[in-house]
PAKE-986485 format. One line per field, with one value per residue: residue number from 0; x, y, z of N, C-alpha, C in turn. Coordinates in Angstrom, 2 decimals. Each point is the difference from the previous one (the first is absolute). Last residue first. Layout:
% residues N
i: NUM; ... .
n_u: X; ... .
n_v: Y; ... .
n_w: Z; ... .
ca_u: X; ... .
ca_v: Y; ... .
ca_w: Z; ... .
c_u: X; ... .
c_v: Y; ... .
c_w: Z; ... .
//
This chain:
% residues 211
i: 210; 209; 208; 207; 206; 205; 204; 203; 202; 201; 200; 199; 198; 197; 196; 195; 194; 193; 192; 191; 190; 189; 188; 187; 186; 185; 184; 183; 182; 181; 180; 179; 178; 177; 176; 175; 174; 173; 172; 171; 170; 169; 168; 167; 166; 165; 164; 163; 162; 161; 160; 159; 158; 157; 156; 155; 154; 153; 152; 151; 150; 149; 148; 147; 146; 145; 144; 143; 142; 141; 140; 139; 138; 137; 136; 135; 134; 133; 132; 131; 130; 129; 128; 127; 126; 125; 124; 123; 122; 121; 120; 119; 118; 117; 116; 115; 114; 113; 112; 111; 110; 109; 108; 107; 106; 105; 104; 103; 102; 101; 100; 99; 98; 97; 96; 95; 94; 93; 92; 91; 90; 89; 88; 87; 86; 85; 84; 83; 82; 81; 80; 79; 78; 77; 76; 75; 74; 73; 72; 71; 70; 69; 68; 67; 66; 65; 64; 63; 62; 61; 60; 59; 58; 57; 56; 55; 54; 53; 52; 51; 50; 49; 48; 47; 46; 45; 44; 43; 42; 41; 40; 39; 38; 37; 36; 35; 34; 33; 32; 31; 30; 29; 28; 27; 26; 25; 24; 23; 22; 21; 20; 19; 18; 17; 16; 15; 14; 13; 12; 11; 10; 9; 8; 7; 6; 5; 4; 3; 2; 1; 0 .
n_u: 41.45; -0.98; -3.06; -3.54; -4.45; -1.02; -2.18; -4.85; -2.59; 1.42; -1.28; -4.36; -0.96; 1.09; -3.00; -3.94; 0.32; 0.28; -4.01; -2.65; 1.24; -0.94; -4.48; -1.69; 1.11; -2.55; -4.18; 0.00; 0.39; -3.58; -1.24; -1.74; -3.32; -4.56; -3.53; 0.69; 3.49; 3.58; 3.87; 1.41; 0.15; 2.39; 4.34; 0.55; 1.13; 4.36; 1.33; -3.12; -0.13; 3.34; -0.76; -2.89; 1.80; 2.48; -2.35; -1.53; 3.08; 0.78; -2.92; 0.88; 3.14; -1.44; -2.25; 2.56; 1.85; -2.72; -0.69; 3.58; 0.83; -2.60; 1.10; 4.37; 1.46; -1.83; -0.43; -2.64; -4.55; -1.51; -0.85; -4.07; -3.85; -0.70; -1.75; -4.57; -2.91; -0.54; -3.13; -4.63; -2.21; -1.33; -3.84; -4.25; -1.59; -1.87; -4.45; -3.46; -1.13; -2.96; -4.61; -2.45; -1.54; -2.85; -0.79; -2.87; -3.01; -1.25; -3.37; -1.94; 0.34; 0.70; 2.68; 0.48; 2.07; 0.84; 3.04; 4.31; 2.64; 2.38; 3.94; 3.89; 2.59; 2.95; 3.97; 4.13; 3.00; 1.52; 3.99; 4.18; 1.66; 1.65; 4.52; 3.64; 0.51; 1.61; 4.62; 2.71; 0.33; 2.76; 5.22; 4.02; 1.06; -0.39; -2.81; -4.61; -2.78; -1.44; -3.66; -4.34; -1.91; -2.01; -4.14; -3.89; -1.84; -2.80; -4.44; -3.16; -1.84; -3.35; -4.45; -3.24; -3.43; -3.77; -5.03; -4.64; -2.56; 3.26; 4.41; 1.40; -1.18; 2.32; 4.73; 1.59; 0.54; 3.58; 3.80; 2.01; 2.93; 4.40; 2.96; 1.94; 3.80; 4.15; 2.20; 2.45; 4.35; 3.53; 1.59; 2.77; 4.58; 2.84; 1.24; 3.34; 4.48; 2.07; 1.41; 4.06; 3.89; 1.24; 2.22; 4.56; 3.11; 1.10; 1.33; -0.81; -5.14; -3.12; -0.55; 1.73; -1.26; 0.73; 2.51 .
n_v: 113.33; -2.64; -1.67; -2.16; 1.74; 3.01; -1.30; -0.54; 2.42; -0.62; -3.99; -0.26; 1.98; -2.38; -3.35; 1.35; 0.93; -3.63; -2.10; 2.15; -0.49; -4.18; -0.94; 2.02; -1.86; -3.62; 0.96; 1.44; -3.18; -4.04; -5.24; -5.13; -3.47; 1.46; 3.05; 4.47; 0.96; 3.03; 3.28; 5.18; 4.60; 2.29; 1.43; 3.82; 4.57; 2.44; 3.79; 0.32; -3.57; -0.07; 2.66; -1.66; -3.02; 1.76; 1.62; -3.12; -1.42; 2.80; -0.30; -3.23; 1.12; 2.67; -2.17; -2.22; 2.65; 1.18; -3.29; -0.94; 2.91; -0.58; -3.67; -2.02; -4.02; -3.57; -0.97; -2.36; 1.07; 4.33; 0.66; -1.57; 2.64; 3.48; -1.26; -0.95; 3.60; 1.72; -2.20; 0.45; 4.16; 1.11; -2.11; 1.51; 4.13; 0.20; -1.47; 2.93; 3.50; -0.92; -0.17; 3.99; 1.99; -3.36; -3.93; -2.76; -4.30; -4.70; -1.29; 3.97; 4.11; 2.93; -1.40; -4.32; -3.58; -4.45; -2.99; 1.89; 1.92; -2.91; -1.97; 2.63; 0.40; -3.70; -0.78; 2.61; -0.64; -4.55; -1.38; 1.73; -1.64; -4.46; -0.81; 2.07; -1.29; -4.32; -0.75; 1.32; -3.14; -4.07; -0.24; 1.11; 4.47; 2.23; -2.39; -0.24; 3.70; 0.58; -2.54; 1.43; 3.43; -1.23; -2.35; 2.49; 2.48; -2.30; -0.93; 3.49; 1.01; -2.85; 0.50; 3.40; 2.28; 3.60; 2.15; -2.13; -4.18; -3.93; -2.44; -4.73; -3.01; 0.64; -0.99; -4.54; -3.73; -2.99; 1.57; 3.81; -0.61; -1.28; 3.41; 2.43; -1.83; 0.53; 4.16; 0.89; -1.77; 2.32; 3.86; -0.60; -0.97; 3.68; 2.64; -1.66; 0.44; 4.23; 1.17; -1.73; 2.20; 3.99; -0.43; -1.09; 3.50; 2.71; -2.74; -3.93; -2.49; -3.26; -3.58; 0.23; 4.40; 4.60; 3.86 .
n_w: 19.87; -5.09; -4.36; -2.56; -0.74; -3.66; -4.14; -1.38; -3.30; -4.50; -2.14; -1.72; -4.20; -3.96; -1.41; -2.19; -4.58; -3.04; -1.28; -3.24; -4.51; -2.23; -1.27; -3.89; -4.14; -1.53; -2.00; -4.48; -3.54; 0.16; 1.01; -0.85; -0.53; -2.93; -1.57; -1.91; -4.06; -3.29; -2.96; 0.43; 1.97; 3.60; -1.23; -2.94; 1.22; 1.97; 2.48; 3.53; 2.99; 3.34; 3.82; 3.32; 3.13; 3.54; 3.69; 3.20; 3.26; 3.67; 3.62; 3.25; 3.31; 3.58; 3.46; 3.21; 3.35; 3.79; 3.38; 2.95; 3.59; 3.79; 2.88; 2.36; 1.89; -2.76; -5.26; -3.05; 0.94; -1.43; -4.64; -1.70; 0.49; -3.15; -4.13; -0.28; -0.69; -4.37; -2.81; 1.19; -0.64; -4.39; -1.87; 1.45; -1.67; -4.33; -0.55; 1.21; -2.94; -3.53; 1.03; 0.28; -3.97; -2.93; -3.83; -3.78; -0.78; 1.01; 3.67; 2.78; 3.71; 4.11; 3.78; 2.77; 3.80; 1.68; -2.52; -1.49; 3.55; 2.89; -1.57; -0.03; 3.98; 0.86; -2.74; 0.35; 3.54; 0.51; -2.27; 1.53; 4.09; 0.20; -1.42; 2.46; 4.51; 0.80; -0.31; 3.69; 3.57; -0.30; -1.81; -2.83; -2.30; -4.42; -3.08; 1.12; -0.96; -4.45; -1.44; 1.15; -2.57; -4.17; 0.09; 0.84; -3.54; -3.05; 1.27; -0.19; -4.22; -1.72; 1.55; -1.48; -4.29; -0.57; 1.00; 1.83; 0.94; 2.18; 0.71; -0.37; -3.64; -4.20; -0.29; -0.15; -3.50; -1.82; -2.43; 1.90; 3.62; -0.93; -1.06; 3.52; 2.08; -2.19; 0.41; 3.94; 0.38; -2.09; 2.12; 3.77; -0.67; -0.76; 3.73; 2.90; -1.41; 0.57; 4.33; 1.54; -1.39; 2.21; 4.09; -0.10; -0.75; 3.82; 4.37; 2.65; 0.25; 2.82; 3.27; 4.47; 2.95; 1.13; -3.20 .
ca_u: 0.24; 0.28; 1.10; 1.23; -0.04; 0.64; 1.46; 0.58; -0.66; 0.40; 1.42; 0.13; -0.49; 0.96; 1.23; -0.27; -0.18; 1.31; 0.77; -0.57; 0.33; 1.44; 0.43; -0.57; 0.83; 1.29; -0.19; -0.21; 1.27; 0.37; -0.30; 1.24; 0.69; 1.08; -0.46; -0.35; -1.34; -0.18; -0.98; 0.47; -0.92; -1.31; 0.20; -0.28; -1.44; -0.20; 1.11; -0.04; -1.13; 0.34; 1.01; -0.67; -0.86; 0.88; 0.47; -1.09; -0.21; 1.07; -0.36; -1.07; 0.58; 0.79; -0.95; -0.59; 0.96; 0.17; -1.23; -0.19; 0.98; -0.45; -1.19; -0.31; 0.72; -0.66; 1.01; 1.31; 0.30; 0.10; 1.24; 1.08; 0.01; 0.42; 1.41; 0.77; -0.08; 1.01; 1.34; 0.49; 0.26; 1.14; 1.22; 0.28; 0.45; 1.34; 0.94; 0.11; 0.84; 1.36; 0.57; 0.27; 1.24; -0.17; 0.31; 1.28; -0.11; 0.67; 1.05; -0.54; 0.25; -1.00; 0.43; -0.62; -0.10; -1.02; -1.16; -0.64; -0.59; -1.14; -1.07; -0.62; -0.88; -1.11; -1.09; -0.81; -0.23; -1.22; -1.17; -0.36; -0.34; -1.38; -0.95; 0.00; -0.39; -1.44; -0.66; -0.01; -0.84; -1.43; -0.77; -0.07; 0.08; 0.84; 1.35; 0.70; 0.25; 1.06; 1.25; 0.39; 0.57; 1.18; 1.10; 0.35; 0.78; 1.30; 0.80; 0.41; 0.94; 1.29; 0.67; 0.94; 0.61; 1.00; 1.40; 0.39; -0.67; -1.35; -0.10; 0.52; -0.84; -1.41; -0.24; -0.05; -1.16; -1.02; -0.44; -0.79; -1.27; -0.78; -0.41; -1.10; -1.18; -0.49; -0.63; -1.27; -0.96; -0.30; -0.74; -1.35; -0.75; -0.19; -0.97; -1.32; -0.47; -0.24; -1.22; -1.13; -0.17; -0.58; -1.37; -0.79; -0.21; -0.93; 0.50; 1.15; 1.14; -0.17; -0.61; 0.95; -0.48; 0.11; -1.32 .
ca_v: 1.29; -0.11; 0.86; -0.76; -0.91; 0.62; 0.03; -0.84; 0.24; 1.31; -0.05; -0.75; 0.82; 1.06; -0.58; -0.34; 1.24; 0.61; -0.84; 0.19; 1.34; 0.19; -0.77; 0.62; 1.17; -0.47; -0.56; 1.13; 0.66; 1.09; 1.36; 0.77; -0.12; -0.99; -1.26; 0.12; -0.57; -0.75; -1.07; -1.21; -0.34; -0.34; -1.09; -1.27; -0.34; -1.12; -0.02; 1.26; -0.11; -0.95; 0.62; 0.99; -0.71; -0.56; 1.11; 0.43; -1.04; 0.13; 1.14; -0.46; -0.92; 0.80; 0.72; -0.99; -0.27; 1.15; 0.25; -1.06; 0.22; 1.20; -0.23; 1.38; 0.88; 0.11; 0.75; -0.41; -1.35; -0.02; 0.65; -0.91; -1.08; 0.54; 0.36; -1.23; -0.45; 0.72; -0.16; -1.37; -0.24; 0.82; -0.51; -1.34; 0.11; 0.61; -0.99; -1.08; 0.46; 0.15; -1.34; -0.52; 0.63; 1.37; 0.31; 0.70; 1.41; 0.32; -0.91; -1.28; -0.51; 0.50; 1.29; 0.15; 1.45; 0.63; -0.83; -0.55; 1.03; 0.61; -1.01; -0.05; 1.16; 0.10; -0.94; 0.33; 1.44; 0.30; -0.71; 0.54; 1.41; 0.13; -0.74; 0.42; 1.42; 0.08; -0.57; 0.99; 1.16; -0.18; -0.19; -1.46; -0.36; 0.91; 0.05; -1.26; -0.09; 0.96; -0.54; -1.13; 0.51; 0.82; -0.88; -0.81; 0.86; 0.31; -1.22; -0.24; 1.05; -0.22; -1.14; 0.38; -1.21; -0.68; 0.39; 1.39; 0.66; 0.49; 1.46; 0.65; -0.25; 0.29; 1.44; 0.61; 0.88; -0.64; -1.21; 0.36; 0.52; -1.16; -0.71; 0.75; -0.16; -1.38; -0.14; 0.71; -0.76; -1.23; 0.37; 0.39; -1.22; -0.76; 0.69; -0.11; -1.37; -0.28; 0.70; -0.73; -1.25; 0.30; 0.47; -1.17; -0.81; 0.62; 1.23; 0.51; 0.32; 1.23; -0.31; -0.77; -1.35; -0.83; -0.59 .
ca_w: 0.65; 1.43; 0.42; 0.06; 1.14; 1.15; -0.10; 1.05; 1.27; 0.50; 0.38; 1.25; 1.11; 0.27; 0.55; 1.39; 0.76; 0.23; 0.92; 1.35; 0.50; 0.19; 1.15; 1.19; 0.28; 0.52; 1.34; 0.91; 0.32; -0.92; 0.46; -0.08; 1.28; 0.01; 0.60; 1.43; 0.11; 1.24; -0.15; -0.66; -1.08; 0.56; 0.95; -0.67; 0.10; -0.93; -0.97; -0.76; -0.92; -1.05; -0.86; -0.85; -0.94; -1.02; -0.82; -0.86; -1.00; -0.98; -0.85; -0.88; -0.97; -0.93; -0.84; -0.90; -1.07; -0.89; -0.74; -0.98; -1.07; -0.71; -0.83; -0.41; 0.92; 1.31; 0.74; -0.51; 0.51; 1.46; 0.40; -0.35; 0.98; 1.29; -0.15; 0.17; 1.40; 0.77; -0.56; 0.18; 1.42; 0.42; -0.60; 0.51; 1.38; 0.02; -0.53; 0.99; 1.09; -0.52; -0.15; 1.34; 0.46; 0.45; 1.40; 0.15; -0.35; -1.26; -0.44; -0.43; -1.34; -0.92; -0.53; -1.32; -0.25; 0.84; 0.33; -1.21; -0.85; 0.70; 0.04; -1.32; -0.21; 0.96; -0.24; -1.17; 0.01; 0.75; -0.53; -1.32; 0.14; 0.45; -0.81; -1.39; -0.06; 0.22; -1.17; -1.09; 0.32; -0.21; 1.23; 0.21; 1.41; 0.79; -0.57; 0.30; 1.43; 0.33; -0.53; 0.83; 1.24; -0.24; -0.38; 1.16; 0.89; -0.61; 0.01; 1.39; 0.41; -0.65; 0.63; 1.05; 0.54; -0.83; 0.03; -0.20; -1.13; 0.27; -0.01; 1.20; 1.16; -0.20; -0.07; 1.32; 0.10; 0.84; -0.67; -1.17; 0.47; 0.45; -1.22; -0.58; 0.85; -0.14; -1.31; -0.02; 0.79; -0.74; -1.20; 0.40; 0.31; -1.24; -0.85; 0.62; -0.16; -1.41; -0.37; 0.59; -0.74; -1.30; 0.22; 0.31; -1.20; -0.94; -0.58; 0.73; -0.86; -0.75; -1.29; -0.81; -0.24; 1.18; 0.23 .
c_u: 0.75; 0.30; 0.19; 1.19; 1.29; -0.03; 0.67; 1.51; 0.68; -0.62; 0.45; 1.45; 0.16; -0.43; 1.03; 1.24; -0.25; -0.12; 1.36; 0.77; -0.55; 0.31; 1.47; 0.45; -0.50; 0.92; 1.33; -0.18; -0.16; 1.34; 0.47; -0.29; 1.35; 0.63; 1.07; -0.40; -0.40; -1.45; -0.04; -1.08; 0.43; -0.98; -1.33; 0.15; -0.35; -1.47; -0.21; 1.09; -0.18; -1.12; 0.36; 0.98; -0.67; -0.81; 0.93; 0.44; -1.11; -0.13; 1.07; -0.42; -1.04; 0.61; 0.72; -0.98; -0.48; 0.93; 0.18; -1.24; -0.16; 0.93; -0.46; -1.24; -0.26; 0.71; -0.52; 1.14; 1.34; 0.39; 0.21; 1.35; 1.15; 0.12; 0.55; 1.48; 0.82; -0.05; 1.05; 1.43; 0.57; 0.37; 1.23; 1.32; 0.36; 0.55; 1.43; 1.02; 0.21; 0.95; 1.45; 0.65; 0.38; 1.35; -0.23; 0.27; 1.36; -0.18; 0.49; 1.16; -0.81; 0.14; -1.00; 0.40; -0.53; -0.16; -1.08; -1.25; -0.75; -0.69; -1.25; -1.13; -0.66; -0.87; -1.18; -1.23; -0.81; -0.31; -1.29; -1.26; -0.46; -0.42; -1.45; -1.08; -0.08; -0.49; -1.51; -0.69; 0.03; -0.78; -1.49; -0.73; 0.18; 0.21; 0.93; 1.44; 0.77; 0.37; 1.18; 1.31; 0.38; 0.66; 1.29; 1.17; 0.41; 0.87; 1.40; 0.88; 0.51; 1.04; 1.38; 0.80; 1.05; 0.40; 0.93; 1.51; 0.49; -0.55; -1.40; -0.28; 0.53; -0.81; -1.49; -0.29; -0.12; -1.27; -1.09; -0.54; -0.91; -1.38; -0.82; -0.52; -1.21; -1.26; -0.57; -0.72; -1.38; -1.07; -0.41; -0.86; -1.44; -0.83; -0.29; -1.08; -1.39; -0.59; -0.37; -1.33; -1.17; -0.28; -0.70; -1.46; -0.86; -0.18; -1.00; 0.49; 1.12; 1.21; -0.17; -0.57; 0.98; -0.43; 0.11 .
c_v: -0.22; 1.37; -0.09; 0.82; -0.78; -0.91; 0.54; 0.14; -0.75; 0.30; 1.34; -0.07; -0.68; 0.87; 1.04; -0.60; -0.27; 1.27; 0.58; -0.83; 0.24; 1.34; 0.19; -0.73; 0.72; 1.17; -0.43; -0.50; 1.15; 0.60; 1.05; 1.43; 0.71; -0.04; -1.08; -1.32; 0.00; -0.46; -0.85; -1.07; -1.25; -0.46; -0.47; -1.19; -1.33; -0.43; -1.07; 0.02; 1.28; -0.11; -0.92; 0.70; 0.98; -0.75; -0.48; 1.12; 0.37; -1.05; 0.22; 1.11; -0.50; -0.88; 0.86; 0.67; -1.10; -0.31; 1.12; 0.23; -1.05; 0.29; 1.23; -0.02; 1.48; 0.94; 0.23; 0.71; -0.53; -1.38; -0.05; 0.59; -0.96; -1.10; 0.57; 0.28; -1.25; -0.33; 0.70; -0.16; -1.40; -0.28; 0.77; -0.53; -1.37; 0.06; 0.55; -1.03; -1.08; 0.43; 0.08; -1.38; -0.51; 0.54; 1.46; 0.36; 0.66; 1.45; 0.40; -0.87; -1.27; -0.54; 0.55; 1.32; 0.23; 1.49; 0.70; -0.79; -0.60; 1.02; 0.58; -1.02; 0.00; 1.23; 0.19; -0.88; 0.48; 1.49; 0.41; -0.64; 0.60; 1.46; 0.23; -0.67; 0.46; 1.45; 0.08; -0.52; 1.08; 1.28; 0.00; -0.32; -1.48; -0.49; 0.86; 0.04; -1.27; -0.10; 0.93; -0.60; -1.12; 0.44; 0.78; -0.92; -0.75; 0.82; 0.26; -1.25; -0.26; 1.02; -0.25; -1.18; 0.41; -1.34; -0.84; 0.13; 1.39; 0.80; 0.51; 1.50; 0.63; -0.19; 0.31; 1.48; 0.72; 0.84; -0.73; -1.23; 0.36; 0.43; -1.24; -0.70; 0.73; -0.22; -1.41; -0.15; 0.66; -0.81; -1.24; 0.38; 0.32; -1.25; -0.76; 0.66; -0.19; -1.39; -0.23; 0.67; -0.81; -1.28; 0.28; 0.38; -1.24; -0.81; 0.51; 1.33; 0.68; 0.25; 1.23; -0.33; -0.73; -1.44; -0.99 .
c_w: 1.29; 0.58; 1.50; 0.45; 0.17; 1.23; 1.25; 0.10; 1.14; 1.35; 0.58; 0.44; 1.34; 1.17; 0.33; 0.65; 1.48; 0.84; 0.32; 1.01; 1.39; 0.66; 0.30; 1.27; 1.25; 0.33; 0.61; 1.43; 0.99; 0.40; -1.00; 0.41; 0.00; 1.39; 0.01; 0.65; 1.48; 0.09; 1.28; -0.05; -0.75; -1.06; 0.58; 0.95; -0.65; 0.08; -1.07; -1.07; -0.81; -1.03; -1.17; -0.94; -0.95; -1.06; -1.11; -0.94; -0.97; -1.10; -1.07; -0.96; -0.99; -1.09; -1.03; -0.95; -0.94; -1.17; -1.02; -0.85; -1.10; -1.17; -0.78; -0.88; -0.30; 0.97; 1.43; 0.71; -0.51; 0.52; 1.50; 0.40; -0.25; 1.06; 1.29; -0.20; 0.24; 1.47; 0.84; -0.48; 0.22; 1.45; 0.48; -0.54; 0.57; 1.41; 0.06; -0.46; 1.04; 1.10; -0.47; -0.07; 1.38; 0.45; 0.33; 1.46; 0.15; -0.44; -1.38; -0.46; -0.25; -1.41; -1.03; -0.68; -1.41; -0.24; 0.80; 0.32; -1.18; -0.91; 0.68; -0.05; -1.37; -0.22; 0.95; -0.07; -1.20; 0.01; 0.70; -0.54; -1.31; 0.13; 0.40; -0.82; -1.44; -0.06; 0.12; -1.25; -1.08; 0.19; -0.28; 1.31; 0.26; 1.43; 0.85; -0.52; 0.35; 1.48; 0.30; -0.45; 0.97; 1.30; -0.18; -0.28; 1.26; 0.95; -0.54; 0.10; 1.41; 0.42; -0.62; 0.54; 1.03; 0.61; -0.86; -0.11; -0.33; -1.16; 0.32; 0.02; 1.27; 1.27; -0.06; -0.02; 1.32; 0.14; 0.80; -0.71; -1.17; 0.46; 0.35; -1.26; -0.58; 0.82; -0.19; -1.32; -0.02; 0.74; -0.80; -1.19; 0.40; 0.25; -1.28; -0.84; 0.59; -0.21; -1.45; -0.34; 0.55; -0.78; -1.32; 0.24; 0.26; -1.28; -1.04; -0.53; 0.76; -0.89; -0.88; -1.37; -0.90; -0.23; 1.16 .
//
């Protein structure tokens, strides 16, 4: 790795990713809980659609923390944090306030609305993963973007495999309004952080080979 602040080897990359993901999950949960207690979800979401501010805030905290843990630099942290947050919050804020989609307040969502929400969340999440991989591996941005995405996807697959093997893990006792994050959120942060960390290390590894 060319940056002195970057992980020096694969175990360090995985560990930094794990720690960044765990801290991001905890921070995101605390921020979302504070938002809920302040009533922010109600006045930010507008009259239509699902709650979105908490989701965007949580994902922004998660990816910003992973980026900082892996790079210790400002720019990747801003890309991860603001990219994920604004990528969901801005288009959702516009849709919930100005796009009526033929619905009355509190009416069931139309198919168009469901697809719009799915597309926004998907594009924002994977878009910020690609961007984060590129800025964390500036010498090989395309390779960094692709391998960070592969690593993140691997984390999601491992999470789903674990929940399939141990379904009770997702059904444990947990109070959504407490400041203690759920086990599933923490495991998600750990696996995604480690996946991105491993992908970034593999993307930048060849830069250290002398020719």
